[in-house]
N, C-alpha and C positions, 0 to 999 in steps of 0.2 A: 602731817608729810608730803601729804598731793598738794596741799598748797605750796607747800618749800621749792618741792620741783614746779610748780607751773610758774614760780618766780623766777627763777631761775632758767626755765626755757624762753620765757620772755626777755629775758637779759642778754640772750645772743645775740648778735649781731646778724645781719644779711648786705654782704657785700652788692647790689645790684649792681656795680658799672663790671665788677669780674666779671657776669655769666655775659656780654657780651664784647666785641671786639670797637677798639676805636677807630675811627675812620681816619683811612690816611690818606691827602688828595693826591695819586698819580701823575707825577709827569711824564710823561712817557717821551725817551728820548726821536730824534728821529735816524734813522736806518735809511741804509740804501745796498738794494744785493737780488738776488736771486731771487728767494723767496717773498719780499719784497714785493716787488714788481710783479713778479705771479700774483700779488693780491690785489694790488688797485687794479692789474687787469680782471680781474674778477669784480672789483667794484663798478668797470665803469661798461663788462661785459651786462650784467644785473640791471645796471641803473638805464643801462639803454634800451633793453626790454620792457623795463616799468614804465621807466617815462615817455617814451615811445612807443611803442606795442597802442595805447589809447585813441594815440592819433592816426591809423593807421587802419587806412578805406579799406573792404571788399563789398564789391556786388550794390556801393553806395549808400551802406549802414559801415558802424566803425565796425572794425574786424574782431573785433574779442569784446565783449558787454556781457554784462551775468543783469539781463534786467529783471530786474526783479520784483517792476511795476508789470508787467504784460508774462513772466513767468515765461522767461525765455533766454536760454541761453546760448550767447553766435559766438562758434568759438569758428573761421575765416570762413569757410566754405559749408560749418554743418551747426544744424540749431538745434539745440535738446532742447525740454521737454522737461518739468516735472517727473516724468513715472519717467526719464532716464537717469534715473539715484540714484542707479547699476552704477553708473560711469565712473559717478562722482565715488563711490568706494569703491568701485578696483584703482582708478589714479589714487582715495589713501595709502593703499593695498601695494602698491608700487613704489610709493614716495618713504611706506618704512621698510620695506628690504633692502630699498635703495641703500636707505640713510642706516638700517643694520649691516651693509654688504661695506658701505665704505667703514665706518667704524669699526666693525672687525680685521680689515687691513691695514687701514692706516686713524685709525683713532677718528679726536676732533679734528678734521680734515675741513668739516662741512664748519664747524665754529670757530675756525679760523680766515676761510674765505668767504664761505655767502649765508652766513648768520644774519640776515636782517642788522641783530642789533651788531656784529663786527662792522657790516656794511656803516651803518653810519655814523659810528661810531667815529673810526676814520674821515670821511667824511667832518663831521662839524668840529674833527681834532685839526684836522690839516687848516682848516677859518681861523680856528681858535692858530696854529703857528702862524700862519699866514701874519696875523694881527699882532697878537702879542712876541713872536719871536720864538725861540729854538729855548729846551728844559732849564736850560740858570734863569734865561730874562721869565720863562711863566713862573721859576717858583720866587723870584725878586720877587715880582709886584703883586702872588698872592701875598705878599708879607707884610707887604706896605701899609698903611692905612688911605684909606680914602683920600684919593685929589685928585686934583681935574684930571690931569692925562690918566691914572689909573679909570677913572669915568669913561671916559670918551673912549678908552679900549673897550672895558667893559661892554659898552650901549651897541658899541661899532659890534663889537664879535655876537653879542646876544642878537639884537636886531638879524644879523644874519644871518643865525642859527634861527631864529623864528621862521622866516623867510622859507627857509631851505623843507621846516614843517611844515608848513602855511602848503606849500605846494607839493608836497608828499601828500597830504591830506588831499589837493581836490584830485591831484590824479588818483590815488586810492578809491576815494566813490565815486570819478569818470567811470570802471571798471563798471560797476554798478548802475549807474546814471549815464544817461550819452553823456561825455565828457562837453563839445560846445554845450550843449543845453547847460549842463548844470554852467560853465560860462558864464551863458549868456545871463542866466538868474544867479547869478554872486552880482553880476554888473549893475541889473536893474534894481537889483537889493530885494526882488523876490522867490528865492531859495526858498525850499521847503522845507520844514521843524526837522524831518528824519536825517536831509542833506548835509543843515548847518550842523547838527548835529557832530556827523560819522567828521565831516572835517574837524573840526575842531576839536574835537576826541583823536583823531588820531594824530592830528598835528602839534598837542600838548600834551601826547604818552610819548612821541618819537624825542619832541623835542628835553621832556623830562631823564627819560630811558639812557639816550642816545646823548646827550648833554649834558648832565650832573651825576648820575647813575652808572655806568659804565662800566666798571667791571663788576659793579656791584650786583648787578642784572647777572651773573656770568656766575659768580660767584653765590650767591644765596637767591637768587629767582628761577635761572633756570631749573627746572626736572631734570632737562640732558646733563647738567652738568652731576648729577645726583647715580643716575643707572646704564650711567658709560664702563662702570666698574663692571658690569655684568656682561659688559657684548665682547671686551677688554680679554688677551691673552695673555702668552709670555711670548707669540707668535706678531702680535701684531705692533704695527710699527709705531712708533710714541716719536716725542723730540726728546731724546737723550745726554746726558753729560757723562764724559769716562773717568770714571772715576779711578779705575787704575792707571792710566796716563794723566789725569792731571795733579794728582796726588802728590804728596805734598802742595800745595800751592805758595803763592809767595812772589812777591816782585823780587825780578832780576837786580844785583848789585853788579856795578862793573870793576868795582875792588875785595871781589866774592875771594875768599883763600879755599885752597885744594879742600883744606877739611871741612869746611860748612856740610851741610848733609842736603844729599840732593835734592833738588822740586821737581815737580812737575811740568807740564806742560801750561798749568793755567797760570796766569802772573796775575789774578786776582783784585782785576781793574775793576769787577763789576757792573759795566756795560754790560754783558746780558740781564741784567737786572734793571738796571734802568730804561732798559725798549724794551721789557717784559709790559702788554697794554694791562695786567692782570697785577704788575708790583710782585709776580715771586721769583725766588731764585731757582732757576733749574736744574741747580746743584744739588741742591736736598733731592730728585730723586724728582719722577712723576705726580704731579697736585693733580683735585680735581676743579682746582684753578687753571691750570693750562691750558688755551685753546688753540694749542696747534698752530701757532699764524708762525712761526719759524721764524718768527725777530731775531729773537738769542743766538738763530743759529749762522744769520748776515753779520752779527756785531762783531760776535765770536770768529768768527772768519775771517776778516779786515783785521782783529788783534793778531791771530795768530801769521797771517801772511807780512803786518810790522816785526814780530819777535822774529821774524823767518823760520816758524815752526808750522809744522806740516796739518792745513784744516782738517775738522773733522772732531775737535774736542767736546763737540753740539754737533748729534747729528739724527736724522732720522734713522732706530735703528730701532731694530725691540730685547725685550728682557735675554731673552737668550740668544739674543745673537751677541750682545755684552760679555755673561757667562761663560759661553764657551768660544769665543774668539769665531764667527761667521764669517765667510767670504759672502761679497756680493749677492754674488750667484747663489751662495747657500740662501743667506735670508730671502730672493726669489722664489727658491722652490719651498723653501717653507710657509708664506703665504698662500702656497696653492695648497690649500691641506683641508681637511675634509667641511670647516663651518660655510667659508668662504665660496666652495662647487659647491657646496647646498646651498647657502643665500642664491648667487650666482644660476643655481637650474631654478630654482624656484620664480626671480625674475624676468629669470626669460621668459618662463613656463606663460607667465599669466601676462608679459607684453605683448607675444604672440598673437595669444589670447582674445587679448583687447584687441588688440589689429583686423585680428579676424572678424572676431566682432563689427567692428566701426566697419572695413571693411563690406561688410553681406547686411547691417543695418539696413532695413527699405522704411525709405522717409514716405510713410506713412502710416498713421494709425487711429485704429477704431475700438471704440467701446460704447458697445452697446446696454439699455437704461431698460426697464422695463417700464410702460406709463403706472402708478402706482393708487393709478384712482381704478381703476376695475384690474378686475385678469382678463376677463372673455365678455363680448359684447355678440351678438345677430344682429350682423349688420341688412340694410334694405334691401338687398338682393336674397339672405335667407343663410352665406357663410358663416362660416365663426369668426371674428374679427380680434387679435393683439395689437395692441398699440406701442409702435418701440420708439424710445428717442436714441437716432445714434447723434455719436458727438466723433468727428472725422477731424481728423492733423493732417496740414501737409506741412511735409518738414524737410519740404526742400525749397530747395533754392528758386526756381521756376514754378509755377501759377501750372496748374492740374486742370484736368474737367474730368472728372469718378462718374459713376455709373451705380447701380446698388442691385443687388438682386440678394434672394432668399433660396435657401433650398431644406434636406431635412426632411419634407410630408411630400404626398403624391397630391396637383395640384396646387401646391403654396405658392400666392402671387402680392405680388409687394401692392401696394393701393397709396397712391402722395406719390412722391418727388420720385423720382428713381434717376436722376443727373445732375449734377451740381459743380460747377468751377468754385475751386477757394485759389486765394492768392499765395503766393509764395508765403511759405512761416506764415499760417495761416490756419484757424479754424473754426468750424461750424458744425452746429446744430439742426440738423433735419429732423422733425417726427413727423412719421407716418405708417403705416396699415401694415400689415399683414392677414390673409385669408383663407380660407380652406373653407373642402364642403366638408357638412353635418359625416361625423359618421366613415373621414378617413383614416382615424387611428384612434386608440384607448384612450381615455376618456383620463385627462391627468393633466403631467407635466408632462408633453414632447420637446425632444433638443433638437431647436436647427440650429442652421449658418443662415448670419447676416455675409455678402462679401464684397468690398468696396474694392475696384480696378480702374486703373485710369484708363480712358481712352483717347488720347492723345502723343501716337505714337510714330508720329513725325521730325522732322530732321528739328538739333539742335544743335546752333553751329557748326555747323557741320556732319554733326554723326545722330547716324540714330538713338534714338529715344527709348530705354527699355521700359516695359508698359513693365507697372509696377502693381500689387493687389493682394489684398489682405483678407484673413477669414477671422468670423469673429460668432461662439456658440453663442445662444441664447436658448428662451423655454419659451414652450407655446401652448395655452393652457385651453385642454378642451374640455368642456360639462358634462 
């Protein structure tokens, strides 16, 4: 019995192909309109920042540079050190809450207008359209067997794609290694292994994801598409098809009889599907593949203009607005709900706190480390001596002269270097000794304080330079 059951189980066929959806190339149709203009404006804006900011100079250096080798992050007039990692955490929190707020209000607006995958896909698709033609020409070309013309067009297209990808990879690495240095090293074939790896790694993935995978990244790889539904509610603005107005859909016939069933405004032209970069039919309702690019809105509005129907068959709306027929003012009123107000309040509070912290940040850092070779020792003059290493970082964009002092025990004083000059955005470590008379305190560890103070309060560019100081505690050991 068991053997027969086992034989029967082995005979059951398993259709592996049925587990996966067969990929179909999406040939998106070109569209113009209000939302398309905004999308391209965001492409130009984001890429002007990305490609141009690394060339901008500030005080004789690259304005924005995350210098890994020097362990310094330069952002215009500010210099951040590894100790400032809290600001990176704050930036990530601000980005997260900003994304939550945008999603709660307008759905996947980030995906449709500012996501790097969307932006670079638009750029590579623009190149594709210029070389291979519009949608019908591209479909026809892909269906052909390889011939000299097809080979020439494909070669030109992929060559330009690779150039864009390579320059993007160079620009990306140029934010971590000075861009001029990087180009000089590449021109002389002296580029380091890590720079070379990241240039070609970034270029390869841009070429693959924006050139080949395209909508598959949004549909299968992007985690945002999977958890976006958690941040949606019935009052979130989404790309919506109005079925009450559009159904039943169908083409208008010039000689239609009076007895013919009335049709909705949708003429079933399928242009909304043809322009969709992810290849979905928005008339089937909200889908996780929708990136809120609004190309279908521009397409449908143009069709409505041609057939003489009002615009807005496909539009930005909410689930409640469609069901309850809200007017624009009512939609706007429902956008100001508890969730969006909470996100806005938290986001503003974090931004204000971060701005205040940056504005009051002291451009001087001090780390005190005890010399571990000995706890204490008796000096030549009979006093008790402890040795310390002071790591002083000048995070300002100007050179400073600093004085070092110590307090916390009666008669304690420094033996060694008390004054030093540190160049702009540099650090130095100084070793010095602190001495006290025997018997000034209890045996064991005593708390003392080192203070580093700038001594150059002169005039700087017509303004009086503020005196800056930091104070750090340490332990003085008495035998």
